C-alpha positions in Angstrom: 71.4 -138.1 186.9 73.9 -137.0 184.9 73.9 -133.1 182.7 76.3 -132.7 180.6 76.9 -128.7 179.2 79.2 -128.2 175.8 79.8 -125.2 174.5 78.8 -124.8 170.7 80.7 -122.0 169.2 78.8 -120.0 167.6 75.6 -121.6 168.2 75.2 -121.6 171.8 75.3 -124.9 174.3 74.2 -128.5 174.1 73.1 -129.9 177.4 73.2 -133.9 177.4 70.8 -135.7 180.5 71.3 -139.4 181.4 67.8 -141.1 181.8 67.1 -143.3 184.2 66.8 -146.2 181.0 70.3 -145.2 180.0 68.9 -143.2 176.8 69.8 -139.1 176.4 68.0 -136.5 176.3 69.6 -133.9 174.0 68.8 -129.9 174.4 70.5 -127.5 172.1 70.1 -123.6 173.2 70.8 -121.7 170.1 72.2 -118.0 171.0 69.0 -116.6 169.4 66.6 -118.5 172.4 65.5 -121.3 170.0 66.1 -125.0 171.6 65.8 -128.2 169.6 65.2 -131.4 171.6 66.8 -134.5 170.8 66.9 -138.2 172.0 69.6 -140.7 171.8 69.3 -144.3 172.8 72.6 -144.3 174.5 76.0 -142.2 174.8 77.1 -143.3 171.1 73.9 -143.5 169.0 72.9 -141.0 166.7 70.3 -138.0 167.9 66.6 -138.3 166.4 64.9 -134.8 166.9 62.1 -134.8 168.7 60.9 -131.0 168.6 61.9 -127.4 168.3 60.8 -124.7 170.0 60.8 -120.6 170.1 62.8 -119.4 173.4 59.1 -118.0 174.7 57.7 -121.8 174.0 60.8 -123.4 175.7 60.0 -121.4 178.5 56.3 -122.0 178.8 57.1 -125.5 178.1 59.5 -125.8 181.2 57.5 -123.9 183.3 55.0 -126.7 182.7 57.3 -128.7 183.6 58.7 -127.5 186.4 55.0 -127.6 188.1 54.3 -124.2 188.7 51.1 -124.7 186.7 49.9 -128.2 188.2 51.7 -130.5 190.4 50.5 -133.7 190.0 51.4 -135.4 194.0 50.0 -133.6 196.9 52.6 -132.1 198.8 53.3 -129.6 201.4 56.2 -127.9 199.7 57.3 -127.1 196.7 60.9 -125.3 195.5 61.8 -122.8 192.4 64.2 -121.2 192.0 64.1 -117.8 190.8 68.2 -117.1 191.4 71.1 -118.7 192.7 69.5 -118.1 196.4 66.2 -116.7 196.0 63.4 -119.7 196.0 59.5 -119.4 195.5 58.2 -122.1 197.6 54.6 -123.5 198.4 53.7 -124.6 202.2 50.5 -125.8 203.3 49.6 -124.5 206.6 48.2 -127.4 209.3 45.6 -126.9 212.2 49.0 -127.6 214.4 50.9 -124.5 212.9 52.2 -121.9 214.7 50.8 -119.2 212.8 47.6 -121.2 211.5 44.5 -118.4 212.4 47.1 -115.6 212.6 46.8 -113.0 210.2 50.2 -112.5 208.0 50.9 -108.8 210.1 50.3 -110.6 213.6 52.9 -113.6 212.9 55.4 -111.2 211.8 56.5 -113.5 209.1 59.3 -110.9 206.9 60.4 -109.5 210.4 61.1 -112.9 211.9 62.0 -115.0 209.3 62.5 -112.7 206.2 60.4 -114.5 203.7 57.4 -112.6 202.0 53.9 -114.4 201.5 53.1 -113.5 197.5 50.0 -115.7 197.5 47.7 -117.9 199.6 45.7 -120.3 197.7 42.5 -121.7 199.7 40.4 -123.9 198.3 39.1 -122.6 194.6 40.0 -118.8 195.7 43.4 -117.5 195.2 44.5 -114.2 197.2 47.4 -112.5 195.7 48.6 -110.3 197.2 47.3 -111.0 200.3 47.0 -108.2 202.6 48.9 -107.6 206.0 44.9 -108.7 207.3 44.8 -111.5 205.4 44.7 -114.7 208.0 46.7 -117.9 207.2 43.8 -121.1 208.1 44.7 -124.7 208.0 44.2 -126.1 204.4 45.6 -122.8 203.1 48.6 -123.3 200.4 51.2 -120.1 201.1 53.5 -119.3 198.0 57.0 -117.3 199.6 59.7 -116.0 198.5 63.3 -116.2 200.2 66.3 -117.2 200.5 67.1 -121.0 201.6 68.3 -119.9 205.0 65.0 -117.7 205.4 62.7 -120.6 204.0 64.1 -123.1 206.3 63.0 -121.1 209.3 60.1 -120.2 207.7 59.5 -124.1 208.0 59.9 -123.8 211.9 56.5 -121.7 212.1 54.9 -124.3 210.4 55.6 -127.4 212.9 57.2 -130.9 212.1 54.2 -131.6 209.7 54.5 -129.2 206.9 58.3 -129.5 206.2 59.7 -131.6 203.2 
């Protein structure tokens, strides 16, 4: 997938995303925050406007598309970039994970690998923020924040079955 970015002086930026079928998705981000979304049958075709969204709505749609509200595929790891090197990631705890059955405090997650656990999803219960006494159980999904290297180190505590 190739993304082309161009400045639109006095307007904002334009992004063209090559789709798998040869079509292009065109997103114009105005300096005001407004977004316009178009499609093109190919590189040389005229654009057809699909919709327009305010900055707030566009961010909400982006969050939904990114998977923050729902992950359609069962996975042990989901990654969301907050900044150039800061991520929020979701990890599954297996019964073989080194940290399974330990409290956050006893496992010394932050001290050992530098990530912070900001939430624990346990069945239908969301524990946020977890306390140092929160025990990480097999089947839990841990939401952590940290830089890429720290997240990689955290994966090692989860064992081979939980990494992506």
